[in-house]
N, C-alpha and C positions, 0 to 999 in steps of 0.2 A: 582476553576481552578486547587485545590488541586488534582484532580483524571487524570489530563492530565501530569501535574509534574509527579508526582508517575510514570504513564506510561511512559514517557520519560526517567526515572530513572532506570527503570525495561529493557529497552530499551539498553541504557550505560551499565548496571552493565553483560547482558545476553551478549552482543556483547562483551566488556572486557575479559569474562571468556571464551568464543568461540575462542577469538583471540589468549588469552593464552595458550591453551589447544592443540592449531592446529598444533604447530611446531613438538607436540609428536605422534602425528594421523598417523597411517602408511598410502599409497597413497589406500589402498584396503578398509580402513576403510572411506576413504574419501568420495570413489565411494560411498559407501554402504548411507554413508551421503547425496551425490548428490540426489540417487535415491529415498530416501524417502522423501528428499525436493520438487524433481518433483513431487512425488502422492501427499503429502500434499497440494501442487499447484492446482493439477486438483480437489481433493475434494473441500478445500476453495472457489475454483473459481464456482466450478459447484455449489456448497452449496449459493454462494454468487447471484447467475445471475439466476438459475430454481426456488426457489420459488418466487422472485422477477418479473417474468415474465408474472404470471397471476395476477399480481397487475397491470399492466402497463397501462395507459392513451391509448398507442399509442404502440403498440406492434412491426411497424417498426421502429420506432426513435433508438433502438439498433443497427440497420443495418444500418441506415442513418450514424448516428455517428461515426461508424467504419467505415466505408465508406469515409465519410469527412472526417475523423480525421487521417485516413491511409493517403490518398491522401498528407493532410497538411505536416504530417509527412515525408514521402516520398518527396515531394519537398523541403522540410528542410532538408532532409538527416540526421537527429535526429540518426538514429543506423550507417551511415559511422561519425560522428563527435565523437560518443560513442567508436564505434572500435577504434580512432587513437587514441581519448585519453587515452583507457587502452594498447593500443602498445607504449606510451611514459611513463604510468607508468610501463608497465612490465620492459621496455630498460633497468628503473634505477635501479629498485628489481632485474633482471637478471632472473626473473620467469616469467611463462606465465600464470596467474590466471587473469581471466576475471572479474576485480572486482568492475568494474564503473556497467555494468549489471546487475553485483549481487546485487550491492546497488540499481538498479531502482527496482530490484523484490523484495528487501526486504522492500521499500517504500510500493510499490503497495501493498502486504500482514497488513502491519501494517494499513494503511489510508485506503485503501476499507473496507469498511463492517458495520454494524449497529451499533455497537459497539461506531467504531473511530469515525462516524456521528455523530449517536443519542446521544451518551454519553455527550458530549461538552456543545450540547442545553439544555438535560435535567438538567446537573449541574449547568448552566450560569443563569434557571429560578428558582434556587432555590438560590440567590446568598447571601444570610446571611447566610445559612447552608453549604454553598460548601465545605467548608474547615472543615467539621466535618469527620472522620474517617468512620463514620457511618451511615453517609449520603446515605439516598435510591437514591438520583441524581447522586449518583457518583459508583453507584454498576457497572453500564453498564464499567466504565473507567478499577475501579479497576478488573474484569473478565478481560478486554482487556491487562490492565499490565502483569499477570498471564500468557495469551497466548502467546504475543510478547516475555515474557523472553525467553521463550524455544525456539522459531522460532531466535530470534537474536543469541542466544547461536551457534544453527547449521548452522544459514547462517554464522555467521561472522567466527565459524571451515570449514568454505567450503572457505570462502573467505576475509577472516583476517581483518586488524584495520581497513580497509576503511567501514564497516558496523557499524561504530560510526555515521556517519554521517548522519543515517537513524533517528537519534533521535531527532536533531532540526527539520527536514523536518515534523517530526510526530508531534513535540510540533507547529509548525505553523499552518499544518492544521487543528490539535484539536482546537489551538488560533483563526482562524478564525471562527469555526461554534461555538464556544464559545460566539466571538463577536456579532454574528448573532443572538444567540437567545437571549442574555441581551442586543444588542438593539433593535431588532426587536419582542421579545417575542414569538412570535411562534416558530421564529428558521424559516428553509429553507422549502419548502411547502414539503409533503408526496410525491406525483408524483415523484421531481426531484430527492430526494434521492432513490426512486424506480428504476429511469433510473439509475443515477449515481452507484446503488449497480449491474444493470445488465451488465453496461460495462466493472466497475472494475473488475468485476465477470469474464468476456471474457479473459481480461487482464493477468488474473491471471493465466488462464488456459491456455493460452498463454506464460508465462512464464513459467508451468511446463511441455509442449511438449519441449520447449527451453533446459531445462534443462538436462530432459532424453534422446536429442538426436532425439527426435522422427520429430521433425521438427521446424527449425528455423523462425519463424512468424516474424521477425524484430518487436518486441512486442514495442520499443522505439519510430518508428515508428509511432504507433497505440496511444499511450499517448496522442496529440492532441484529440483524438475520448471522452475524459474525459470532455472536455470541450463543445463540443456541446450540452449536455441536458440541461446544464446550462444556455448556452447562446438562445436555445430555448423558456424555461421557461422563461428567464426575458422579452426577444420577448414579451411573450403568456402576460405577469401579465401589459406590458404596453398599450396593446393591446385590 
C-alpha cells in the first residue's frame, strides 16, 4: 500500500500548494491555467482511450456504456444536483467557482488510467516487499504520484481547497484494486481494464471540452458509464 499512500499524499500536497498560491494569481493567469488544464484533459483522455480501442474485445461496448450510463445519469439528474451544490457553496463563499465539477474532473484524472488501476494490483501481488521504496511493484504508483502532484497543484490553483477531497477518493479507488489483487491473485481481468480505460478516457476528453468552453457534455451525467463494463464482465464471468 506504500505506493497508494504516497500517491495520496502527493495529491494533498499539490492541492494545498495550488490553493495557497491561488489568491495571488490574477484572473488572466487563471484563464491560462484553465486553458492549459483543458488541453491536458484532451490529450490525456485521448491517450487513455485510443491505444486501448485496438485491444478491445467488444469495440461497441464503450458506445453502449456511454449510452446507458448517460441515460442513467440523466435520469438521476447528477449534473443538476452538482450544479445546485455548487450554487449553495458559492453563495456561502460569495464567489463563482465551479468547484464540485472541478473535483469530479480531478478524480477522473487521478483515477482513470493504467498507472492508477494496474499499479495497486501489481503492488498487492508482491505484498511482502510492497513497503520498500525501490520495490519495482510500486513503480507505476510512484510515477503516477509525480504526475498527480503537478495536476493537483494546477487544479487547486483553479478551483481551490475543495480539490483536497480528491485524495481520499483516489485512496479508496486504488485501495479497491489493491484488495482485488491481494485476494484474487490476478486482479481484475485485462479486458475489463481496457474497457474502463476507454470509457474513462472519453469522460476526461469530455471534461476538457467543458473546461475550454467548447461544449458542455454534462460529463457528470456520464459517470455511471464506468459501471457498465464492470457489470458486463461480471455477468460474463458468471455465465
